[in-house]
C-alpha positions as CSV (number, residue, x, y, z in Angstrom):
1,M,20.7,-3.6,-104.6
2,T,22.7,-7.0,-104.3
3,F,26.4,-7.1,-103.9
4,K,27.7,-7.3,-107.5
5,Q,24.5,-3.8,-108.2
6,L,26.6,-1.8,-105.1
7,L,30.1,-2.8,-106.9
8,A,28.4,-1.4,-109.9
9,K,27.8,1.7,-108.6
10,Y,30.9,2.2,-106.8
11,V,32.3,2.0,-110.0
12,T,30.2,4.1,-111.7
13,G,31.7,7.2,-109.3
14,N,27.8,7.1,-107.8
15,L,28.6,5.6,-104.5
16,P,30.3,7.9,-101.6
17,T,33.1,6.2,-99.7
18,D,31.1,6.8,-96.4
19,Q,28.6,4.0,-98.0
20,F,31.0,1.4,-98.6
21,P,30.2,0.0,-95.2
22,N,26.4,-1.0,-96.3
23,I,28.9,-2.8,-99.0
24,G,30.3,-5.1,-96.4
25,I,26.7,-5.7,-94.6
26,T,25.2,-6.8,-98.4
27,G,28.3,-8.7,-99.1
28,I,27.7,-10.8,-95.7
29,E,24.1,-11.2,-96.2
30,E,24.7,-12.4,-99.1
31,G,27.3,-15.5,-97.9
32,L,30.3,-13.6,-98.7
33,D,33.0,-14.1,-96.0
34,S,36.8,-12.5,-95.7
35,P,38.5,-11.0,-92.5
36,S,38.4,-7.4,-94.4
37,L,34.5,-7.6,-95.9
38,L,33.5,-7.9,-91.5
39,I,35.7,-5.5,-90.6
40,L,33.9,-2.8,-93.6
41,A,30.4,-3.9,-92.5
42,G,31.3,-2.9,-89.0
43,L,32.6,0.0,-89.8
44,S,30.5,3.4,-88.9
45,K,29.8,5.9,-92.2
46,N,31.3,8.2,-89.4
47,E,34.4,6.6,-89.6
48,S,38.1,8.0,-91.5
49,L,37.0,7.7,-95.5
50,Y,40.8,6.8,-95.5
51,E,40.2,3.7,-93.3
52,I,36.6,2.9,-95.1
53,E,38.3,3.1,-98.4
54,H,41.2,1.0,-97.1
55,Y,39.0,-2.2,-96.2
56,F,36.7,-1.9,-99.3
57,K,40.0,-2.6,-101.5
58,R,41.5,-5.4,-99.0
59,T,37.8,-6.7,-99.4
60,I,38.3,-6.3,-103.5
61,E,41.3,-8.0,-102.9
62,E,40.6,-11.2,-100.8
63,L,37.4,-11.9,-102.5
64,K,39.0,-12.1,-105.8
65,I,36.4,-10.3,-107.0
66,E,37.4,-8.4,-111.0
67,L,35.6,-5.2,-110.7
68,P,33.3,-4.6,-114.0
69,D,34.6,-1.6,-116.7
70,K,32.6,1.5,-116.5
71,P,30.2,0.5,-119.2
72,K,29.3,-2.5,-118.2
73,A,28.8,-1.2,-114.7
74,S,26.7,1.4,-115.9
75,I,24.4,-0.9,-117.6
76,E,24.0,-3.5,-114.4
77,L,23.1,-0.3,-112.3
78,A,20.8,1.0,-114.8
79,S,19.3,-2.3,-114.7
80,A,19.1,-2.5,-110.9
81,I,17.4,0.8,-110.7
82,I,14.6,-0.4,-113.5
83,D,13.7,-3.5,-110.8
84,E,13.4,-1.0,-107.8
85,I,11.0,0.9,-110.3
86,H,9.3,-2.6,-111.2
87,A,9.2,-3.6,-107.9
88,G,7.5,0.1,-106.5
89,E,10.7,1.4,-104.8
90,K,11.7,3.5,-106.9
91,D,9.4,6.9,-108.8
92,L,9.6,6.3,-112.8
93,I,10.7,9.4,-113.4
94,E,13.2,9.8,-110.8
95,G,14.3,6.4,-111.4
96,L,15.0,7.2,-115.3
97,R,16.2,10.3,-114.2
98,E,19.1,8.8,-112.3
99,I,19.5,6.3,-115.1
100,R,19.7,9.7,-117.5
101,N,22.2,11.9,-115.6
102,Q,24.2,9.5,-113.2
103,V,24.5,6.0,-114.3
104,L,24.6,6.2,-118.2
105,D,26.3,9.2,-118.2
106,S,28.9,8.1,-115.8
107,Y,30.5,6.5,-119.1
108,D,31.0,8.4,-122.6
109,F,28.1,6.4,-124.6
110,Y,27.7,9.0,-126.8
111,T,30.8,8.7,-128.7
112,E,29.6,4.8,-129.2
113,S,26.2,6.2,-130.9
114,K,25.7,5.3,-134.6
115,N,22.3,6.9,-135.8
116,Y,20.7,8.0,-132.0
117,C,21.9,9.0,-128.2
118,Y,22.6,5.1,-126.7
119,D,21.7,3.3,-129.5
120,S,25.0,1.4,-129.1
121,I,23.0,0.2,-125.9
122,G,19.6,-0.3,-127.0
123,F,18.3,2.3,-124.6
124,E,17.4,4.7,-127.6
125,K,13.6,4.3,-127.7
126,I,13.4,4.9,-123.7
127,Y,15.9,7.8,-124.1
128,G,13.5,9.6,-126.4
129,L,10.4,8.8,-124.5
130,Y,12.2,10.1,-121.8
131,D,13.3,13.0,-123.4
132,S,9.8,13.4,-124.8
133,F,8.1,13.6,-121.0
134,E,10.6,16.1,-119.5
135,D,9.4,18.0,-122.7
136,L,5.8,17.8,-122.1
137,S,6.3,18.6,-118.1
138,N,7.9,21.5,-119.3
139,A,5.7,22.7,-122.0
140,D,3.5,25.9,-121.5
141,Y,0.9,25.0,-124.2
142,S,-0.6,22.1,-125.5
143,W,1.0,19.4,-127.8
144,Q,-2.3,17.7,-129.0
145,L,-5.3,19.2,-129.8
146,H,-7.5,16.4,-128.4
147,K,-5.4,15.3,-125.4
148,S,-3.9,17.6,-122.8
149,N,-0.4,17.4,-122.0
150,K,-1.2,15.4,-118.6
151,Q,-2.8,12.3,-120.7
152,L,0.4,12.4,-123.1
153,M,2.3,12.2,-120.2
154,A,0.1,9.6,-118.7
155,E,0.4,7.3,-121.7
156,L,4.0,8.1,-121.9
157,K,5.1,6.6,-118.8
158,E,2.8,3.5,-120.0
159,E,5.4,3.2,-122.6
160,L,8.3,3.8,-120.9
161,L,7.4,1.0,-118.4
162,T,7.2,-1.4,-121.2
163,E,10.0,-0.2,-123.2
164,L,12.0,-0.8,-119.9
165,K,10.9,-4.0,-118.8
166,I,12.1,-5.1,-122.6
167,W,15.2,-2.9,-122.3
168,N,16.3,-5.0,-118.8
169,E,15.3,-8.7,-120.4
170,K,17.4,-7.9,-123.0
171,I,20.1,-6.9,-121.0
172,K,20.0,-9.6,-118.1
173,N,19.7,-11.9,-121.2
174,G,23.1,-10.8,-122.3
175,A,21.9,-9.4,-125.7
């Protein structure tokens, strides 16, 4: 993940304090520079959590970074996970489970829904497909006469990959 994506992971509460030195390392790799960033990157995850957090906050100040709000950070982190899925670095279903249960739930998008869950961010179709996949994987009976649940799940995976790509492109283009 990029420095910006790791900050989004922090804002959503999905990055434990002992992982903050990784943010420092990523920042340095991306060409960022500040005294506290160098110290942060050099800290061990076994250091005092207070010290790690102190240098993280100083890094943010020194680099004059404005952290995104939770909704924006959630969407940015979801996009990063989708990139990992498409690059083959993360399993589709595990990635979607992470997006659904950790990332999108870090902000209450339900209250913004108009007609369907996650329609305020255009994620409702993906959510519906994912929900159907989960239902199929837990079903004790066949949903269709001429196809097995396994076949239906394979079709849903293909559709999910397509819809994730469409949604991710919209997000990256500011739509």
